[in-house]
C-alpha positions, 0 to 999 in steps of 0.5 A: 785137523791137529796131527799127532806128534809122531805123524808130524815128525815123520812128515818133517823127516821126509821133507829133510835130506836124510843126513839132517834126519840122522843128525837130529837123531843124535840129539833126540832119542824120539827122533832116533826111533822114528827116522827109519820109519819115515815113508821116504829116503833122501840121500846124497852119497858124498854128503853121507860120506863126508859127514859120517866118514864112511866108505861106499860099502857102509853107504850101500849097507845103510841104504839096504838096511833102510829099505829093509825096515817096515817093508810092508808099508808104502814108500812116498819118495825115494831120492838117491844120488851116488857115484857108481864108479865107487862100488862097481858090480855088487852095487849095480845089483843092489841098485836094481834090487832097491828099485824093485823094492821101492816099486813093490812099496808103491813109491810115488816120487822116484829120483835116482842120479848116478853122477859117475862119468865112467861108462864102464859102470852104467847101471841098468834099471830093472824093467819093473820101473815101467810097471810102477802104477803108483809112480807120479814123478820119475827123475833119472840121471846117468843111467841105462834103461832097458827097452820097454816091452810092457809099460803101465804107468797110469799115474805118472805125471812128470818125467825128467831124463838127464843123459840117459842111455837105452839098452839095445840102442832102441830108437823107439824106446823113449817114444814108447815110454812117452806114449804109454803115460796117459796122464803125463804133464811134464817131460824134460829130456837132456841129451848127450852124445851117448844116445843114438836116437836120431828121430825123437817123437814126442806124442802125448794127448796130456802133455803140458810142458816139454823141455829138450836140451842138447849141447853141440860139439865142434867135431860132431855132424848130426841130422837129428829130428824132434817131432812134437805132437802134443795138442795140449802143450802150453810150455815149450823149452828148447836149449838145443845146439844139435837138432837139425829139424823140429816138426811141431804139430798142432800146438794151438794151446801153446802159451809160453816158449823159450827158444835157443836153437840154431837148427844145427846151423853152426860153425861153417854151416851157415844158413843157405837160402837155396836149401829149400828143405831147411827153409820149409822147416824153419817156416813151419817151426815159426808158424808152429809157435806163432800163437804164443803169448810169451816168448824168450828167444836167444840171439843166435836163434834170432840171427837164423830168423833174420837170415830166413826173413831175407828169403821169405816174410815172417809169420805174424805173432798176433797173440804175442804180448811179452817178448824177451831177447837174450843177446850176445854182446850188443847185437841188437840190430836184428831185433826190428825185423822180428818186432815188425811181426809182433803187432800186439806186443806190449812188453819187451825185455832185452837181456844178455847171454854169455855167447861170444860177441860177433861183429854187428850187421848194421841193420838199423841203418835201413828204413824201418816202420813205426813200432806197434802202438801196443808196445808199452814197456821196454827194458834194456837189462844189458848195462849201457856204456854209451856206445854208438850202437847202444844209443842207436837202439835207444833212439830207434825205440823212442823215435818209433814207439807211438804208445810207449809208456816206460823205457828202463835202461841200466848203466854200466858201473864204469860210466855211472860217474858220468851219467849226466852225459848219458842223461843229456843225450837221452833228453835230446832224443825225439820221442814219438810218444809224449807220455814216455818215461825214461828210467835209468838204473 
């Protein structure tokens, strides 16, 4: 079906940041007439200010006038990034009025970000945000949400909350919001120290993807709890240095997981074998993710798992076919312990992170069983420098992998001129798999 030129221009305009639409209006009289009627707003305050050299009052006036055009039409999207510290109380009232306006115009995609770090200018959303029945995607950052008294969001599929605070410090506010979204598929929460939610329950019969991000602090001692009860969940992403306990319920559908957490075991809070409550929690957590097919895990998490394995056997990850481990420095010595719990692993990638390096624990010197015959492909992304522990790992993989087809290694730039030395050493390493190809990049 061919679109009329005006319809095509409107669709193009809504896909562009409003700044680009306004600049196009300077070149085309036709575009100048159309941009104000596009069914959406995509505007960043700093871009608007820098390009048109206007102050915050003019910015507020512009957004207000835009929403005043064609008020009876539906609004497909409303995306606004601003700094409330620049305009204070009058702007707060305007923001609430804008939200009420876009709700009345049946907005589908709402993205609102206040990147001010000034807590004195917290903008509280109006309660109408909980009753926008047309809303499909909601992204809020740096805002203050009212405690939900009534929620009606029958179309909402995506929620992304970044550094959000709930009014009245209501512990159940977020839980209430999540549980009243009957078609919610994706939930992402990035927490900060301003929220007071000690127990977060994520209960959803429709949720497919859940991301939980929480940075830690040296001076903060917490005992946070996250409970996930989502039987249809397929993807789990935990980037969490604050939460002490995770309870995973009924995650039989889980396919992919990206895990970077130490269960609040940081600084001087080391794993205590006598802490039965922590041991039980870690055991149940590992059992909860043991059915996954693809796993990415961070080195600090692997260290906790290794400490736990010295007390109790790890559960088997029978379905795991692809594993990526991101190591800090060259701490690969803990890996064999975990690999023994992955009998059907086919692909292993070893990457690197920016975590501070720690001294190795020399686990590879201990006797290890032959790796599963299902392991076919291994890649070490961390550039090798020819150090002893690196070559020891390469030897372990080649000498204990019966079905390995390809081992890919990356060399550090500093030794590429002497790569023949590394090649000669690799050639001398016995290979249990006669069909294994070693590729050096």
